[in-house]
TIRO-2110 file (N, C-alpha, C; in Angstrom, 1 decimal):
// TIRO-2110
-34.4, -29.0, 1.3, N, 1, A
-33.4, -28.0, 0.9, CA, 1, A
-33.5, -26.9, 2.0, C, 1, A
-32.4, -26.5, 2.5, N, 2, A
-32.4, -25.5, 3.6, CA, 2, A
-32.3, -24.1, 2.9, C, 2, A
-33.5, -23.4, 2.8, N, 3, A
-33.5, -22.1, 2.2, CA, 3, A
-34.1, -21.1, 3.2, C, 3, A
-33.5, -19.9, 3.2, N, 4, A
-34.0, -18.8, 4.0, CA, 4, A
-34.2, -17.7, 3.1, C, 4, A
-35.1, -16.7, 3.5, N, 5, A
-35.3, -15.5, 2.7, CA, 5, A
-33.9, -14.8, 2.6, C, 5, A
-33.5, -14.3, 1.5, N, 6, A
-32.2, -13.6, 1.4, CA, 6, A
-32.2, -12.4, 2.3, C, 6, A
-31.1, -12.2, 3.0, N, 7, A
-31.0, -11.2, 4.0, CA, 7, A
-30.3, -10.0, 3.5, C, 7, A
-30.0, -9.8, 2.3, N, 8, A
-29.4, -8.6, 1.8, CA, 8, A
-28.4, -8.9, 0.7, C, 8, A
-28.0, -7.9, 0.0, N, 9, A
-27.1, -8.0, -1.1, CA, 9, A
-25.7, -8.0, -0.7, C, 9, A
-24.9, -8.5, -1.6, N, 10, A
-23.4, -8.5, -1.5, CA, 10, A
-22.9, -8.0, -2.8, C, 10, A
-21.6, -7.7, -2.9, N, 11, A
-21.0, -7.3, -4.2, CA, 11, A
-21.3, -8.3, -5.3, C, 11, A
-21.3, -9.6, -4.9, N, 12, A
-21.6, -10.6, -6.0, CA, 12, A
-23.0, -10.5, -6.5, C, 12, A
-24.0, -10.4, -5.6, N, 13, A
-25.3, -10.3, -6.1, CA, 13, A
-25.6, -8.9, -6.8, C, 13, A
-24.9, -7.9, -6.4, N, 14, A
-25.0, -6.6, -7.0, CA, 14, A
-24.5, -6.7, -8.5, C, 14, A
-23.4, -7.4, -8.6, N, 15, A
-22.8, -7.6, -10.0, CA, 15, A
-23.7, -8.4, -10.9, C, 15, A
-24.3, -9.4, -10.3, N, 16, A
-25.2, -10.3, -11.1, CA, 16, A
-26.5, -9.5, -11.5, C, 16, A
-27.0, -8.7, -10.6, N, 17, A
-28.2, -7.9, -10.9, CA, 17, A
-27.9, -6.9, -12.0, C, 17, A
-26.7, -6.2, -11.8, N, 18, A
-26.3, -5.2, -12.8, CA, 18, A
-26.1, -5.8, -14.2, C, 18, A
-25.7, -7.0, -14.2, N, 19, A
-25.5, -7.7, -15.5, CA, 19, A
-26.8, -8.3, -16.1, C, 19, A
-27.8, -8.3, -15.3, N, 20, A
-29.1, -8.8, -15.8, CA, 20, A
-29.1, -10.3, -15.9, C, 20, A
-28.3, -11.0, -15.1, N, 21, A
-28.2, -12.4, -15.1, CA, 21, A
-29.3, -13.1, -14.2, C, 21, A
-29.8, -14.2, -14.7, N, 22, A
-30.8, -14.9, -13.9, CA, 22, A
-30.0, -15.7, -12.8, C, 22, A
-30.4, -15.6, -11.6, N, 23, A
-29.7, -16.3, -10.5, CA, 23, A
-30.7, -16.5, -9.3, C, 23, A
-30.3, -17.5, -8.5, N, 24, A
-31.1, -17.8, -7.3, CA, 24, A
-30.2, -17.8, -6.1, C, 24, A
-30.6, -17.1, -5.0, N, 25, A
-29.9, -17.1, -3.8, CA, 25, A
-30.4, -18.3, -2.9, C, 25, A
-29.5, -19.0, -2.3, N, 26, A
-29.8, -20.0, -1.3, CA, 26, A
-29.0, -19.7, -0.1, C, 26, A
-29.7, -19.6, 1.0, N, 27, A
-29.1, -19.3, 2.3, CA, 27, A
-29.3, -20.5, 3.3, C, 27, A
-28.4, -20.7, 4.2, N, 28, A
-28.5, -21.7, 5.2, CA, 28, A
-27.8, -21.3, 6.4, C, 28, A
-28.0, -21.9, 7.5, N, 29, A
-27.4, -21.5, 8.8, CA, 29, A
-26.0, -22.1, 8.8, C, 29, A
-25.0, -21.2, 8.7, N, 30, A
-23.6, -21.7, 8.7, CA, 30, A
-23.2, -22.1, 10.1, C, 30, A
-22.5, -23.2, 10.2, N, 31, A
-22.0, -23.7, 11.5, CA, 31, A
-20.5, -23.4, 11.5, C, 31, A
-20.1, -22.5, 12.4, N, 32, A
-18.7, -22.1, 12.5, CA, 32, A
-17.7, -23.2, 12.8, C, 32, A
-18.2, -24.3, 13.2, N, 33, A
-17.4, -25.5, 13.5, CA, 33, A
-17.2, -26.4, 12.3, C, 33, A
-17.8, -26.0, 11.2, N, 34, A
-17.7, -26.8, 10.0, CA, 34, A
-16.3, -26.8, 9.4, C, 34, A
-15.8, -27.9, 9.0, N, 35, A
-14.4, -28.0, 8.5, CA, 35, A
-14.3, -27.7, 7.0, C, 35, A
-15.5, -27.8, 6.3, N, 36, A
-15.5, -27.6, 4.9, CA, 36, A
-16.7, -26.7, 4.5, C, 36, A
-16.4, -25.5, 4.1, N, 37, A
-17.5, -24.5, 3.8, CA, 37, A
-18.3, -25.1, 2.6, C, 37, A
-17.6, -25.6, 1.6, N, 38, A
-18.4, -26.1, 0.4, CA, 38, A
-19.1, -27.3, 0.7, C, 38, A
-18.5, -28.2, 1.5, N, 39, A
-19.2, -29.5, 1.9, CA, 39, A
-20.4, -29.2, 2.7, C, 39, A
-20.3, -28.2, 3.6, N, 40, A
-21.4, -27.8, 4.4, CA, 40, A
-22.5, -27.2, 3.6, C, 40, A
-22.2, -26.4, 2.6, N, 41, A
-23.2, -25.8, 1.7, CA, 41, A
-23.9, -26.9, 0.9, C, 41, A
-23.2, -27.9, 0.3, N, 42, A
-23.9, -28.9, -0.4, CA, 42, A
-24.8, -29.7, 0.5, C, 42, A
-24.3, -30.1, 1.7, N, 43, A
-25.2, -30.9, 2.6, CA, 43, A
-26.4, -30.1, 3.0, C, 43, A
-26.2, -28.8, 3.3, N, 44, A
-27.3, -28.0, 3.8, CA, 44, A
-28.4, -27.8, 2.7, C, 44, A
-28.0, -27.7, 1.5, N, 45, A
-28.9, -27.5, 0.4, CA, 45, A
-29.4, -28.8, -0.3, C, 45, A
-28.8, -29.9, 0.2, N, 46, A
-29.2, -31.2, -0.3, CA, 46, A
-28.9, -31.4, -1.8, C, 46, A
-27.7, -30.9, -2.2, N, 47, A
-27.3, -31.1, -3.6, CA, 47, A
-26.0, -31.8, -3.7, C, 47, A
-25.6, -32.3, -4.9, N, 48, A
-24.3, -33.0, -5.1, CA, 48, A
-23.2, -32.0, -4.9, C, 48, A
-22.1, -32.4, -4.2, N, 49, A
-20.9, -31.6, -4.0, CA, 49, A
-20.3, -31.3, -5.4, C, 49, A
-20.5, -32.1, -6.4, N, 50, A
-20.0, -31.9, -7.7, CA, 50, A
-20.6, -30.6, -8.4, C, 50, A
-21.7, -30.2, -7.9, N, 51, A
-22.4, -29.0, -8.5, CA, 51, A
-22.0, -27.7, -7.7, C, 51, A
-21.4, -27.9, -6.6, N, 52, A
-21.0, -26.7, -5.7, CA, 52, A
-19.5, -26.4, -5.9, C, 52, A
-19.2, -25.2, -6.2, N, 53, A
-17.8, -24.8, -6.6, CA, 53, A
-17.3, -23.9, -5.5, C, 53, A
-16.0, -24.1, -5.1, N, 54, A
-15.3, -23.2, -4.2, CA, 54, A
-14.4, -22.3, -5.0, C, 54, A
-14.2, -21.1, -4.4, N, 55, A
-13.3, -20.1, -5.0, CA, 55, A
-12.1, -20.1, -4.2, C, 55, A
-11.0, -20.3, -4.9, N, 56, A
-9.6, -20.3, -4.2, CA, 56, A
-8.7, -19.3, -4.9, C, 56, A
-7.8, -18.7, -4.2, N, 57, A
-6.9, -17.8, -4.8, CA, 57, A
-5.5, -18.4, -4.7, C, 57, A
-4.8, -18.3, -5.8, N, 58, A
-3.4, -18.8, -5.8, CA, 58, A
-2.5, -17.7, -6.3, C, 58, A
-1.2, -17.9, -6.0, N, 59, A
-0.2, -17.0, -6.5, CA, 59, A
0.5, -17.7, -7.7, C, 59, A
0.3, -17.2, -8.9, N, 60, A
0.9, -17.8, -10.1, CA, 60, A
1.9, -16.8, -10.6, C, 60, A
3.2, -17.2, -10.4, N, 61, A
4.3, -16.4, -10.8, CA, 61, A
4.2, -14.9, -10.3, C, 61, A
3.7, -14.8, -9.1, N, 62, A
3.6, -13.5, -8.5, CA, 62, A
2.3, -12.7, -8.7, C, 62, A
1.4, -13.3, -9.4, N, 63, A
0.1, -12.7, -9.6, CA, 63, A
-1.0, -13.5, -9.0, C, 63, A
-1.9, -12.9, -8.3, N, 64, A
-3.1, -13.6, -7.7, CA, 64, A
-4.0, -14.0, -8.9, C, 64, A
-4.4, -15.3, -8.8, N, 65, A
-5.2, -15.9, -9.8, CA, 65, A
-6.4, -16.6, -9.0, C, 65, A
-7.6, -16.5, -9.6, N, 66, A
-8.7, -17.2, -9.0, CA, 66, A
-9.0, -18.5, -9.7, C, 66, A
-9.2, -19.5, -8.9, N, 67, A
-9.6, -20.9, -9.4, CA, 67, A
-10.9, -21.2, -8.8, C, 67, A
-11.8, -21.7, -9.6, N, 68, A
-13.2, -22.1, -9.2, CA, 68, A
-13.3, -23.6, -9.5, C, 68, A
-13.3, -24.4, -8.4, N, 69, A
-13.3, -25.9, -8.6, CA, 69, A
-14.4, -26.5, -7.7, C, 69, A
-14.8, -27.7, -8.1, N, 70, A
-15.8, -28.4, -7.3, CA, 70, A
-15.4, -28.6, -5.9, C, 70, A
-16.3, -28.5, -4.9, N, 71, A
-15.9, -28.7, -3.5, CA, 71, A
-15.6, -30.2, -3.3, C, 71, A
-16.0, -31.1, -4.2, N, 72, A
-15.8, -32.5, -4.0, CA, 72, A
-14.4, -32.9, -4.4, C, 72, A
-13.6, -31.9, -4.8, N, 73, A
-12.2, -32.2, -5.2, CA, 73, A
-11.2, -31.2, -4.7, C, 73, A
-10.1, -31.2, -5.3, N, 74, A
-9.0, -30.2, -4.9, CA, 74, A
-8.5, -29.5, -6.1, C, 74, A
-7.8, -28.4, -5.9, N, 75, A
-7.2, -27.6, -6.9, CA, 75, A
-5.9, -28.2, -7.3, C, 75, A
-5.7, -28.4, -8.6, N, 76, A
-4.4, -28.9, -9.1, CA, 76, A
-3.6, -27.6, -9.5, C, 76, A
-2.6, -27.3, -8.6, N, 77, A
-1.9, -26.1, -8.8, CA, 77, A
-1.0, -26.1, -10.1, C, 77, A
-0.5, -27.2, -10.5, N, 78, A
0.3, -27.3, -11.7, CA, 78, A
-0.6, -27.0, -12.9, C, 78, A
-1.8, -27.6, -12.9, N, 79, A
-2.8, -27.4, -14.0, CA, 79, A
-3.2, -25.9, -14.0, C, 79, A
-3.4, -25.3, -12.9, N, 80, A
-3.8, -23.9, -12.8, CA, 80, A
-2.7, -23.0, -13.5, C, 80, A
-1.5, -23.3, -13.1, N, 81, A
-0.3, -22.5, -13.7, CA, 81, A
-0.3, -22.7, -15.2, C, 81, A
-0.5, -23.9, -15.7, N, 82, A
-0.5, -24.1, -17.1, CA, 82, A
-1.7, -23.4, -17.8, C, 82, A
-2.8, -23.4, -17.1, N, 83, A
-4.0, -22.8, -17.7, CA, 83, A
-3.9, -21.3, -17.9, C, 83, A
-3.0, -20.6, -17.1, N, 84, A
-2.8, -19.2, -17.3, CA, 84, A
-1.5, -18.8, -17.9, C, 84, A
-0.8, -19.9, -18.4, N, 85, A
0.5, -19.6, -19.0, CA, 85, A
1.6, -19.4, -18.0, C, 85, A
1.5, -19.8, -16.8, N, 86, A
2.5, -19.6, -15.8, CA, 86, A
3.4, -20.8, -15.6, C, 86, A
4.4, -20.6, -14.7, N, 87, A
5.3, -21.7, -14.4, CA, 87, A
5.0, -22.4, -13.1, C, 87, A
4.7, -21.5, -12.1, N, 88, A
4.6, -22.1, -10.8, CA, 88, A
3.4, -21.4, -10.0, C, 88, A
2.7, -22.3, -9.3, N, 89, A
1.5, -21.8, -8.5, CA, 89, A
1.6, -22.3, -7.1, C, 89, A
1.2, -21.5, -6.1, N, 90, A
1.1, -21.8, -4.7, CA, 90, A
-0.2, -21.2, -4.2, C, 90, A
-0.8, -21.7, -3.2, N, 91, A
-1.9, -21.1, -2.6, CA, 91, A
-1.6, -19.7, -2.1, C, 91, A
-2.5, -18.8, -2.2, N, 92, A
-2.2, -17.4, -1.8, CA, 92, A
-2.4, -17.4, -0.2, C, 92, A
-1.7, -16.4, 0.4, N, 93, A
-1.9, -16.2, 1.8, CA, 93, A
-3.3, -15.8, 2.0, C, 93, A
-4.0, -16.5, 3.0, N, 94, A
-5.4, -16.2, 3.3, CA, 94, A
-5.7, -14.7, 3.5, C, 94, A
-4.9, -14.0, 4.2, N, 95, A
-5.1, -12.6, 4.4, CA, 95, A
-5.0, -11.8, 3.1, C, 95, A
-4.1, -12.2, 2.3, N, 96, A
-3.9, -11.5, 1.0, CA, 96, A
-5.2, -11.8, 0.1, C, 96, A
-5.7, -13.0, 0.2, N, 97, A
-6.9, -13.3, -0.6, CA, 97, A
-8.1, -12.5, -0.1, C, 97, A
-8.2, -12.3, 1.2, N, 98, A
-9.3, -11.5, 1.7, CA, 98, A
-9.2, -10.0, 1.3, C, 98, A
-7.9, -9.5, 1.4, N, 99, A
-7.7, -8.1, 1.0, CA, 99, A
-8.0, -7.9, -0.5, C, 99, A
-7.6, -8.8, -1.3, N, 100, A
-7.7, -8.6, -2.7, CA, 100, A
-9.1, -8.8, -3.2, C, 100, A
-9.9, -9.6, -2.5, N, 101, A
-11.3, -9.8, -3.0, CA, 101, A
-12.3, -9.0, -2.3, C, 101, A
-12.0, -8.6, -1.1, N, 102, A
-13.0, -7.9, -0.3, CA, 102, A
-14.0, -8.8, 0.5, C, 102, A
-13.7, -10.1, 0.4, N, 103, A
-14.5, -11.1, 1.1, CA, 103, A
-13.7, -11.8, 2.2, C, 103, A
-14.4, -12.5, 3.1, N, 104, A
-13.8, -13.3, 4.1, CA, 104, A
-13.7, -14.8, 3.7, C, 104, A
-12.7, -15.5, 4.2, N, 105, A
-12.5, -16.9, 3.9, CA, 105, A
-13.8, -17.6, 4.2, C, 105, A
-14.2, -18.5, 3.3, N, 106, A
-15.4, -19.3, 3.4, CA, 106, A
-16.6, -18.5, 2.8, C, 106, A
-16.3, -17.3, 2.4, N, 107, A
-17.4, -16.5, 1.7, CA, 107, A
-16.8, -15.8, 0.5, C, 107, A
-15.7, -16.2, 0.0, N, 108, A
-15.1, -15.6, -1.2, CA, 108, A
-15.8, -16.0, -2.4, C, 108, A
-16.4, -15.0, -3.1, N, 109, A
-17.1, -15.3, -4.3, CA, 109, A
-16.2, -15.0, -5.5, C, 109, A
-16.4, -15.7, -6.6, N, 110, A
-15.6, -15.3, -7.8, CA, 110, A
-16.2, -14.1, -8.5, C, 110, A
-17.4, -13.6, -8.0, N, 111, A
-18.1, -12.5, -8.6, CA, 111, A
-18.0, -11.3, -7.7, C, 111, A
-17.9, -10.1, -8.2, N, 112, A
-18.0, -8.9, -7.5, CA, 112, A
-16.7, -8.6, -6.6, C, 112, A
-15.6, -9.1, -7.0, N, 113, A
-14.4, -8.9, -6.2, CA, 113, A
-13.9, -7.5, -6.3, C, 113, A
-13.1, -7.0, -5.4, N, 114, A
-12.6, -5.6, -5.4, CA, 114, A
-11.9, -5.3, -6.7, C, 114, A
-11.1, -6.2, -7.1, N, 115, A
-10.3, -6.1, -8.3, CA, 115, A
-10.5, -7.4, -9.2, C, 115, A
-10.4, -7.2, -10.5, N, 116, A
-10.5, -8.4, -11.3, CA, 116, A
-9.1, -9.1, -11.3, C, 116, A
-9.2, -10.4, -11.2, N, 117, A
-8.0, -11.2, -11.3, CA, 117, A
-8.2, -12.3, -12.4, C, 117, A
-7.1, -12.8, -13.0, N, 118, A
-7.3, -13.9, -13.9, CA, 118, A
-8.0, -15.0, -13.2, C, 118, A
-9.0, -15.5, -13.9, N, 119, A
-9.9, -16.6, -13.3, CA, 119, A
-10.0, -17.8, -14.2, C, 119, A
-9.9, -18.9, -13.6, N, 120, A
-10.1, -20.2, -14.3, CA, 120, A
-11.1, -21.0, -13.6, C, 120, A
-12.2, -21.4, -14.4, N, 121, A
-13.2, -22.2, -13.8, CA, 121, A
-13.0, -23.6, -14.3, C, 121, A
-13.0, -24.6, -13.4, N, 122, A
-12.8, -26.0, -13.8, CA, 122, A
-13.9, -26.4, -14.9, C, 122, A
-13.4, -27.0, -15.9, N, 123, A
-14.3, -27.4, -17.0, CA, 123, A
-15.5, -28.2, -16.7, C, 123, A
-15.5, -28.9, -15.5, N, 124, A
-16.6, -29.7, -15.2, CA, 124, A
-17.8, -28.9, -14.8, C, 124, A
-17.7, -27.6, -14.6, N, 125, A
-18.8, -26.7, -14.4, CA, 125, A
-19.7, -26.7, -15.6, C, 125, A
-19.2, -26.9, -16.8, N, 126, A
-20.0, -26.9, -18.0, CA, 126, A
-20.9, -28.1, -18.1, C, 126, A
-20.6, -29.1, -17.3, N, 127, A
-21.4, -30.3, -17.3, CA, 127, A
-22.8, -30.2, -16.6, C, 127, A
-23.0, -29.0, -16.0, N, 128, A
-24.2, -28.8, -15.2, CA, 128, A
-25.1, -27.7, -15.8, C, 128, A
-26.4, -27.8, -15.7, N, 129, A
-27.3, -26.7, -16.1, CA, 129, A
-27.1, -25.5, -15.3, C, 129, A
-26.9, -25.7, -14.0, N, 130, A
-26.5, -24.6, -13.0, CA, 130, A
-25.5, -25.1, -12.1, C, 130, A
-24.7, -24.1, -11.5, N, 131, A
-23.7, -24.4, -10.5, CA, 131, A
-24.0, -23.4, -9.3, C, 131, A
-23.4, -23.8, -8.2, N, 132, A
-23.5, -23.0, -7.0, CA, 132, A
-22.1, -22.5, -6.6, C, 132, A
-22.0, -21.2, -6.4, N, 133, A
-20.8, -20.6, -5.9, CA, 133, A
-21.1, -19.6, -4.7, C, 133, A
-20.2, -19.3, -3.9, N, 134, A
-20.4, -18.4, -2.8, CA, 134, A
-21.0, -17.1, -3.3, C, 134, A
-22.0, -16.6, -2.6, N, 135, A
-22.6, -15.3, -3.0, CA, 135, A
-21.9, -14.2, -2.2, C, 135, A
-20.8, -14.5, -1.5, N, 136, A
-20.0, -13.4, -0.9, CA, 136, A
-20.2, -13.4, 0.6, C, 136, A
-20.8, -14.4, 1.2, N, 137, A
-21.0, -14.5, 2.6, CA, 137, A
-21.1, -15.9, 3.0, C, 137, A
-20.6, -16.3, 4.2, N, 138, A
-20.7, -17.6, 4.7, CA, 138, A
-22.2, -17.9, 4.9, C, 138, A
-22.6, -19.1, 4.4, N, 139, A
-24.0, -19.5, 4.5, CA, 139, A
-24.9, -18.9, 3.4, C, 139, A
-24.3, -18.4, 2.4, N, 140, A
-25.1, -17.9, 1.2, CA, 140, A
-24.4, -18.3, -0.1, C, 140, A
-25.2, -19.0, -0.9, N, 141, A
-24.7, -19.4, -2.2, CA, 141, A
-25.6, -18.8, -3.3, C, 141, A
-25.0, -18.7, -4.5, N, 142, A
-25.8, -18.2, -5.6, CA, 142, A
-25.7, -19.3, -6.6, C, 142, A
-26.9, -19.6, -7.2, N, 143, A
-27.0, -20.6, -8.3, CA, 143, A
-27.2, -19.9, -9.6, C, 143, A
-26.4, -20.2, -10.6, N, 144, A
-26.4, -19.6, -11.9, CA, 144, A
-25.9, -20.5, -12.9, C, 144, A
-26.2, -20.2, -14.2, N, 145, A
-25.7, -21.0, -15.3, CA, 145, A
-24.2, -20.8, -15.4, C, 145, A
-23.5, -21.9, -15.6, N, 146, A
-22.0, -21.9, -15.7, CA, 146, A
-21.5, -20.9, -16.8, C, 146, A
-22.2, -20.8, -17.9, N, 147, A
-21.8, -19.9, -18.9, CA, 147, A
-21.8, -18.4, -18.4, C, 147, A
-22.8, -18.1, -17.6, N, 148, A
-22.9, -16.7, -17.0, CA, 148, A
-21.7, -16.5, -16.0, C, 148, A
-21.4, -17.5, -15.3, N, 149, A
-20.2, -17.4, -14.3, CA, 149, A
-18.9, -17.2, -15.1, C, 149, A
-18.7, -17.9, -16.2, N, 150, A
-17.5, -17.8, -17.0, CA, 150, A
-17.5, -16.4, -17.6, C, 150, A
-18.6, -16.0, -18.2, N, 151, A
-18.7, -14.7, -18.9, CA, 151, A
-18.4, -13.5, -17.9, C, 151, A
-19.1, -13.5, -16.7, N, 152, A
-19.0, -12.4, -15.8, CA, 152, A
-17.7, -12.3, -15.1, C, 152, A
-16.9, -13.4, -15.0, N, 153, A
-15.6, -13.4, -14.4, CA, 153, A
-14.5, -13.3, -15.5, C, 153, A
-14.9, -13.2, -16.7, N, 154, A
-13.9, -13.2, -17.8, CA, 154, A
-13.0, -14.4, -17.7, C, 154, A
-13.5, -15.6, -17.3, N, 155, A
-12.7, -16.7, -17.0, CA, 155, A
-12.4, -17.6, -18.3, C, 155, A
-11.4, -18.4, -18.1, N, 156, A
-11.2, -19.4, -19.0, CA, 156, A
-11.6, -20.7, -18.3, C, 156, A
-11.9, -21.7, -19.1, N, 157, A
-12.2, -23.0, -18.5, CA, 157, A
-11.1, -24.0, -18.8, C, 157, A
-10.7, -24.8, -17.8, N, 158, A
-9.6, -25.8, -18.0, CA, 158, A
-9.8, -26.8, -16.9, C, 158, A
-9.2, -28.0, -17.1, N, 159, A
-9.2, -29.0, -16.1, CA, 159, A
-8.3, -28.7, -14.9, C, 159, A
-8.7, -27.9, -14.0, N, 160, A
-7.8, -27.5, -12.9, CA, 160, A
-8.2, -28.1, -11.5, C, 160, A
-9.3, -28.9, -11.5, N, 161, A
-9.6, -29.7, -10.3, CA, 161, A
-9.2, -31.1, -10.5, C, 161, A
-9.0, -31.8, -9.3, N, 162, A
-8.7, -33.2, -9.4, CA, 162, A
-9.4, -33.9, -8.3, C, 162, A
END
């Protein structure tokens, strides 16, 4: 497992610490040529891609919505819209996602975002004792209990991955 000593906090780790949640930081050397941030994270840490979750932002009926889905799959936009009571969903503009969250693409964490957004965590997260999500920086993941992820993001769980 590729681990390095944590190099500093992020808004995500600050939020976790403030909430008193148990978590572990995992860092690895990010390759800027990597085509899949989540796939790279799973490979670098030697864990199943089904346990690593990516954070995506979508526009659901004009409102930014966060979806947290396994890196081994894709976001089902229709299912996301249904999960939040919307009619139509499309991927958010990458720049809008960065502005709204305070993070850069490939490092967007569902935790510690600038503003709270409706959040849906794919229900498969609950199948694991712990899950990995971005800690707010490329090459940095946070491992935590899925129940803590859901609670701290005020998320609902639904089958939004495919």
